[in-house]
C-alpha positions, 0 to 999 in steps of 0.5 A: 690318918687325916685328922692325923695330919691336919694335926701335924700340919696345924703344930707346924703352923703354929711353930713356924709363926712363932719361930719362922723355923720348921723345928718344933721344941715340945715341953720347953721354953723357947729360951735361945736360938738353937731351935732353927739349927736343929736336926730334930723336927720335933723335940718333946723332951721332958726338962724341968717345965715338968714339975715330977719325972712321972709327968714326962711325955711319950708318943703313941704311934698310929695303930693299925691292922696290918691284915686291913690296911691298904696302901694302893686303894686310895684312888685319885688321892694317891700322887707319886709326885707328893709321895715319891718314896712309896711309903718307903719308912713308914711306921705303925703300931700292929695290933693284928696276931696273925694273917697276911698283909693287905698291902706289900708282904711280910718279912715273917709272920704277923705278931703284934708291934711295931713295923715298919715299911721297907719299900725301895720299889716304885709300886706302893705295894711292892714294899715288905712289913718288917718287924722292929724287933725280928722273932727268935725263930726268924734269927735262927735260919743260921747257928745261933748261940742261945742264952742258955747253958745245960750243965755248963755246956752251951745250947745252940739253935737253927730254924729249918723246914720239913714237909710230910706226906701224910702217910708216914711218920718219917722226915728229915731234919738235917744234923747241924756241923758238930752236933753231939745230941739233940736238946730239944725241938719245937714245931710249928705250922709253917709260916706261923707262931703256931707251936704244932709239937714240942718232941720227936719220936726219934731223932738220928744225928748221924743222918738227920732222920726223924720220926714224928710223934713223942718218945712213947708213940710215933704219930703221923703228922697231916700232909704240909709244911712245918717249921721248927727250931732245933736247940742242941749241944756240941 
C-alpha cells in the first residue's frame, strides 16, 4: 500500500512540475489549457496517441482480502487529521469468497469483486463494506420481478429466513401476497452463498406451512437458521 502511495505521489509531482496543475492527463499530449480547469484529477483515456484500439489502457485496482484487511491496526500511523473520512469511500477488489470482514461489517455474504467501504461514523472500523453489485439474494428482500416467464406467466421472487429445531420437518415460509403456486425454492446456509437444498417435501400457499425435504421424502434439517429465495407465480 505504501508503494502505491509513493507511486501516486511521484506522478502528481511530475504533473505539477510540467503543468502547475493537480490534474494528470495520461496517454494524451498536453496540447491545450484544458487540464487545469478539468474536474478530473486523472484522465487516462486512450486517444490517437494509441496506435490501435486493442492497446487501450485500464486501471487495476488494489486487490485485497477483506477477511485480512485491517483498517484500525495502524498504530501511530493512523491520524484522524490526515484521514478525516475514516476510509469512507475506499474501493478494493476483494479476493475472498467467504468469511467475515477484519474491519467493519459486511452488508451481505462476501464474494469476489469490487467492494467499497461506507463509513459515516467517527470510528475507522465503524463502517460497512458493500459490493458494487449486490447479489440477487440481497435484492429480493421484497417482491421482485424476475427475468423469467413460464407459459407467458411472470415469475416473482422474494427472500426470507426460517429456523429449524432439529427434531421436526415443519417450518414456516410466509406465503407472498397473491401467490398461486410455488415455482421453485433455493435454501442457503444462513448468511452464506452455500446452497443447502433446492426443494421441499410440501408447501401450503394458504398458510405458509412447509415440510423440509424432497418431493419423495421429508427430511429433518439440522438445528439452525436458513435463508431462502422463493420463486412463485401469481
